[in-house]
N, C-alpha and C positions, 0 to 999 in steps of 0.2 A: 062731348069733351068736358072733363072736370079739371078745374085749375085750383090749386091751393098754395098759399104762402106758408111755408113750414119753417119754424125756428128750432134750432138745435143748440143746446147749451152744453159746453164742455167744461168739466171741473178740473181737468189736469191736461197738461200739454201732451202727455203720452197718448191720451185718447184722441187728440187731434192728429198726431202722427199715425196712429193706427187707422183712423178713418181715411186719411189721404192715401195710405198704402193699400187699404182694402178696396177703395173705390177710385182707381187711378184716373178715370175720366173727369173727376172733380178738379184735379190739379195735374194735368199732364206734365211729366218730367219731374215730378216732386222727388226730392232727395233730402233727407233730414240733415245731412252734413252741409250741403250747399245752402240750405235755408235756415241754418242755425241761428243767425241773427234775428230773423223774423220769429222763429219759434221762441227765442229768449224773450222777445217783447210780448208774445202771447202769454208766456209763463208769468211774466211780471204783472200783466193785466189780471190774470187769474188770481195771483197772490193778493193783489190790491182790492179786487172787486168780488172775488169768489167764483168767477166764471168767465167764459168767453162764448158769446152768442153769435151764431151765423144764421143768416136767412137765405132761403132758396125758394124758387118758384117751381112747383111740380105740376106735371100734366098727366092726366090719364085719358088716353084715347081709346074708346071702345069701337071695335069694328066687327062686323058680321057679314055674312053673305046670305043671300036669300035661300031659304030652305028648299025651294023647288029645284035649285041647281044640284043639290045633294041627292035628292030623290030621283032626278032625271039621269043620274049617272055621269054628270058633268063635273064631278069634283076633280081637283088637281091630281089626287091619288089615282083615280080611275083613268084619267087621260094620260098619266105617266106610264101606265102599264102596257 
């Protein structure tokens, strides 16, 4: 497993809205109209500091199955037929 701390810097509030709409699991139930006040605060922060930075922790899990199970005909595709 690989773990990384990732920083993303947004330069305008429209990019924040786009990200939250494009990746709905980051903010379930996000709606720009109902979150208008929060978005305005982000907009003001960007205007004052030049950006809005968020951090997230990402994980990459690598999985594999033993090759002998594939060669033995025990793959899930073979057993589903």
